N, C-alpha and C positions, 0 to 999 in steps of 0.2 A: 420466545421464552421470556422476553422482557414484558413487564406489566404495563408500561407506557410506550407509545410509539417513539422509536428512534429512527434516524435516517442513516442509511448506508451510502457513503460517498467514497468512491474508489478512483484510483488513478486511471483505471480503464474508462471511467465516465468522462474524465477530462480528455483523454486521448480520443474518444469517440466524438467529442464536441469540437475538436480543433479542425481547421480546414485540411482536406486531403493534401492540398498543395504543400503545406508545412511539413508533411511526411515525404511527399514525392521529391521535393527539392532539398530536404534535410535542414531547412531553416528552423524547424521546431524539434523534430525527432528524426533519427535515422535508425532503421532496424535492418541490420545486415542479414544476409542469407544464413549466417550461423546463429542468429538470434541475439547478437550483441546489440544493445540499445544505447545509442549515443544521443545526447541532447545537443540541439543546435543553438545558435546565438539568441533566438527569440524565446526559448523555452522558459528560462528563469523568470521572465516578466509574467508569463501566463501562470506559472507555478505560484508566484507570489500573490497574484489575484485570486487564484483558486484557494490558497491557504487562508487568505483574508476573508473570503466568503465562508469557509468552514468555521473559522473563528467567530464570525458574526452570528452564524446560526447557533453555535454552542453557547455563546455569551447571552443569547436571548432565552436560554433555558431548554432548548431542544437537545436531546441526547444525540450524539453523532458517533457512528462507527466509521473510522477512516481506514480504508483498505489501501495502503500505500506501499510502494516498492522503492526503497531508498537506493537508487542507482549509484550513489556515492556514499553509501553507508552513513556514518555518523554526521557527515556534513548535511545530508538531507534531513536527518532527525533534528539537527540544530535549527535549520531553517523553519521547519514546521513548529518546533517548540517556541521559537521566537514569535511566530505569527499567532500562536495560541496564547501568548502572554501569560497571565496568571491563572488561566483556566486549569481545573483539575483534569489530569490525563492519566489513563492507565495504558502504559506502553506494553503491547503484547507482541511477542515474536512468534512467527509460525514457521515451523520447519517440517521437512519431509525427506525420507530416504530418496536418494538421487534416482534410483531405478523406478520407484513408484511415481515420483514426480515426472519422469520422462514418459511413462505410460499414460499418465493423466494428460500431459501436454499433447500427446499424439491424438487424443480424443477431442481436443479443442481446435476448431477450425480457425480461431483468431490467433493462434500461436505458431511461431516458427520453430521447427525442430532445433533443439539445443538451447532455446531461450532460457528455460528453467535452470539448466546446468550452468550457463554463463552468468546467471544472476545469483545462484545459490550462495556463494561465499561472500561476494561483495556487498550484498544488501544488508548483511548483518554486521559487517566490519565496523567497529567503533560505535555501534548502536547499543544503548543501555535499555534493558527491558525490566519491567516489573514482574512479568510472567512470560514463560515460554510454553507453547503447546506444540506437540509433534503429531502431525496428521497421518503419519505412515500407517498406523494400525487403528488409531483412535477415530471414532465417528465425529462428524461435525457437531452432533448433538452433545457428545461428551466434552469436546473442546469448548463449546459454547457454555456448558454448565460450569466448567472451571473458571471461565472468564466472568460469567455472571456472578459467581460467588465472590470474586475479587471486586467487581463493580458494586455489589451490594454492601460489601464491608468498607468501601472507600467513599461511597456516595452519601 
C-alpha cells in the first residue's frame, strides 16, 4: 500500500539470525515449553546492535516497519526509542482476542503453544502508542490502511 519501498524488519528476523547454540544453551534466548520467552545474558548486546542497525537504515531515509515484541513492555520501548534518537516514529500497538490469537498460533509451526497468551499482557505493559489496531476481526489490509493514514499525516 506504500508508494515507496519500506523495509519490514522484525524480531523474528533477529532470532532467525542468531546461532542455534544461543537458544539451545539459553545464553541468548530461552523459550520454555509453555511459550515463555526469557532473554539470556548475551541478548541485550545483540538487541542493541540490531536497534542501531535499524536506526541507521531509517536515518538514511529508508522507511522501516519494525515488528517488535517488547518482552519487558515499556523498558523495551525505551531501549528502541533511545536507539532511534530523534527519528520520527509512529508507535502502533497490535492486539487480538486471546482465542483468535491461540488459533492463529496453532497454525504457525515456529510457535510454542501458549506463547501468544504468555506475551499478550506483558508486551503492552507501560508501552505508549500513537495508534492501536485490533486484528481480531479486522483484515490486515484495513489495519494497514489505518496505519498508512497516520503515516501519511505525520510524514
